[in-house]
N, C-alpha and C positions, 0 to 999 in steps of 0.2 A: 377471253373466255377459255382459251387453251391453258393459259397460266392458272386460272381458277381450278380447272379440272386436274392439273398436275398437283396443285396444292391439296385438293380434296383427296386425291389418291394417296398422298403421303400422310395425311392427317391421322388415320386410324393407328398405324404402326407407331407414330410418335406418341400418341396418347397411351398406347399399350405399354411402351417402354417407361413413360413417365409415371404411370400408375402402378406398374408391376413391382411387387406382388401386393394384391389387395386382400389376400387371405393366406392361409397356411399352404406351404409348398411341401410336396412329398418327394423324397429321394429314395428310389428303390436301389437296393444293393443286391445283386444276384449271387452273392456268396454268403456264407454263414457269419454270424456275429463273432467278433473277436479277432478276425484275420486282418490283414493289411488293408484290404478294400473297405471293410467296415470301419476300421480305425480312421482312415482318411476321410471317409464319407461323414462320419460323426464330427470330426474336427472342422471340416469345411462347412458342414451344415450349421454348426454352432456359430461360426463366424458370419455366415450369410444371414442367419436369424438376427444377430445383433445389428447388422447393417440395415436389414429390411424392416425391422420392427414387426416381424411376423414369424410364427412358428415354422420351423423346418423339421419335418418328421422323417426319421430314417426307418425304412421298412425293409427287413431282410427277406428275400425270396430266393433261397438257395435251391439248387437241384439241377440235374442234367448239365453239369459243367457250366452253369451260368445261363443256360438257355431259358429257363422258366421266368426268371426275373427280367431278363432282357426282352423277352417277348411281350411282357406286360407293358413295358414302356413303349415299345413299337406300336402297340394298339391303343395307347392312351390318347386323349385329346391333345392336340398340339397347341396348348395354351400356356405352357410354361409352369404349370402347377404339378406336373409329374415329370421328374428328371431321373436320370440313370447315372450312378457312379459305378464305374467298372474298370477293368484293367485289360491290358493287351492280351493276356492269356485267353480271355473270353471273347472279346470283340474281334480280334484279329486271327485267332487260331481256329475257332469253331467253324468258320466257313469252309475250311479244308477238312476238318474232322468229320463233320456230319453231312451226309448226302442230301438230306432234306431238312433244312432249317425253316421255321415258320416266319422268318424275316430275312431281310438282306442287311448285312452289317453296315453297309454304306448307304444304300438307297432309302432305308426306312428310318434313318436317324439324322439328326442335326448335331454334328460335333460342336460343342460349345467352348470347352476350355480344358486344357491339360492341368494336372495338379502336381505330379511328381514322377520321378523315375527311381527304380531300385534295382541295382545289379545283382547278379548271382555269382557265387564263388564256386570254383571247382576245388573240392576238398578230397584229401586222401587220409587214410588212417595210419597208425604207427607201423603196421606190417607191410605197407606198400613202399617198395624201395625206389622212391622218387621224391626228390626235394624241389624240383623245378618242373615246369610244364614240358620243357624239352626232354628231360629224363623220363617223364611219364609217357610221352609220345614214342620215344625210343624203345621203352619197355613194351609198349603195346604192339609196336611193329615187329618186335622180336618174338612176341608171343600172341599171334592172332587168335582172337576169341577166348583167350585165357583170362584176361582182366575183365572186371565187370563194373557197372555203375548203377546206383539206385536212383529212383525217382518217386515222386508223389503219386504216380499212377500213369497208365497209358494215356498219352495225349497231353500230359501236363507240360508246363514250361520246362521243368527239370528234365523230363524225358526228351523233349525236342531239342533242348540245348545239347544233350549228349549225342543225339542223331546228327545235329549240325556239325559238331566237332568231328564225328566219325567221317562225315562226307568231306569237310574242308581239309582235315588233317590226313585223310586217307588211312585211317586206322580201323581195326575191327575189335570192338569191345562189346560185351554182352549186357543187355539191359535187364535190370531186375526191378519190376514195378512193386511199389508198396501202396498202402492205403493212405499214406500221408508222408510228407517230408520228414517229420520228426523221427519216424521209425527208421527211415533210410539213414539219417544222420547218426542215430543210435548204433546201427549196425556197422557204420564206418568206424565209429569210436571203438566198438567192441571187436573189431578185426574180422567181422563176418562179411564185409563188403569192401571192395578195393577203393571205390570212389563214389562221389555223388556231386551233382550240382544242387546248391541250396541258396536261397535268398540270403543276402547279407545279414539282415536282422535276425534270421532264424538260426544262424550258425556262428556269428562273430564271437559270441561268448566262449564257445568251444575252441575256436581258433586261439583266442587270447589265453585260454587256460592250457594250451598245448595238447589238447585232446585230439585235435585233427590239424593237418597242415593245409593252408590255402595256397594252392599252386598258381591260380590265376583268377582274374575277375572278368566277367563276360562283357562288360562295357568297353567302349573304345578308349576311355581314359581311366586312369587310376582314380580311386574314390577315397574320400576323406575318412570313411569309417575303417579303411584298411589300406592306408597309403603305401605300405611296403609291398603290397601284393601287385605284381605286374599284370598287365592285360594279356588276354589270349593272343592278341595281335603281336604284342611284344615277344611272346613266346614262339613266334614263327608262323602263326596261322593268319595270314594276311587278310586285312579288312574285317576280321571278326568283330562284331559290335552288336551286342544284345543287352539292352538296358530297359526292361519292360516299364511301360508308363501306366499311370492311372489318370482318369479324366471324367468329365461330365458330358453327357449327351442328353438330347431331348428328342421327342418324336419328330419325324420328317414334317416339314411344313411350319415349323415354329417361326414366329415373327422374327425377322432379322434384327429388329430393334431390341427385342428381348434377349436374343442370343448375344448381341453386342453388350447389353447392360450386364448380364451375368458374367460374361468374359472379362469385362473391365473390373467388376467387383472382385472376381477371383484373382486377377492379376495383382490387385492392390493387397489382397490378403496374403498372397505369396511373398510379399515384401515385408510383412510384419515379423519381427524378431521371434516372438513366442511361437508362431506357426512354423517358422524355419527350424526352431529348436525341437519342436514335436517331430517334424519330419526326420531330423538328424538322428533322433533316438531310434527311429525305425530303419536307419540306414538309407534313408531316401534323400533325394535332392529336389528342390522345387523346379518345376518345369512350366514356364509360361509360354503360351503360343496364341496366335490368332485362330479363329475358327477355320479359316482357310488353310493355315499351316497344319492344324490338327487333322483336317480331312485328308490332306496329302500324306501325312504321317501314317494314318490308318491304312490308306490304300497301299502304301509302300510295305507296311508290315504284314498285310494280308498276303501279298506276293512272297515276301520273305519266308513266312511260316508255311505257305503252301509247298515250297520247295522241301522244307524239313519234313513235313507230314508225308509227302510223296516218297521221300527217301526211306522213311520209317515204315511205310506201307500200312499206316494206321487208318482205320475207319471205325466210327462209332455209330451205333444204331440210334 
């Protein structure tokens, strides 16, 4: 009788995984159309639709640094038919930026699968007298508060990377927020700004054209899109490793069998050559992980970014 009870308890989740999805699945993207998050969501959505023989609809709900779209998923039914594709900047940074979030980034979500990672490059313009990270740090230490760096806005990954570098390298450089990364990159090119952190895909063309110099890459290892660029750790800032991820979440309480199915399907997609080529064009690298590994990664990154936010003294309403 006990064995029958155990089997009966296991039956619903097995059926759910076997039958899922039986209808259209909605993926909410908490950023605007056209960006990296939207690009990755549409690419993975198309692949999942082909596998599942069901429509996968992408819905952009931008606003409040990703909070609006993320909240919608947190409050959705935990049935697998509403998913979230987001990135480290929203899921791991917002808990420290906002005093009152309408959700908990860990407790209210089921981490399902990571998709990719994309590093950032520290760039300088032609007027900045530094050809290596070591020279840049030496210049900054000799001229405290004189050098500046641009970002996509207060609380952005670009901004916090600069704050992390300031803390870890013990330098003082001035932050200049812009309304978007392209404007900051443009001012580096034009000589109005000394430096900036920019995602590899957004700035690699300018690096290759010689409009800016890439002094270092934020990830712990060199990257294929710019293999000649050393890491920040190689430049003397020990253990510096920031390589923001993109991934898929569901509402808390989602059936483990559905989580496992989606994770397995995504892992297989990440091995497909055409998908890897799409990521490579974005300067991204596939990142496969188990749901448990993804949860641990999120918790680690929330703590990492909390340190940077505290150092920067940033709070958003």
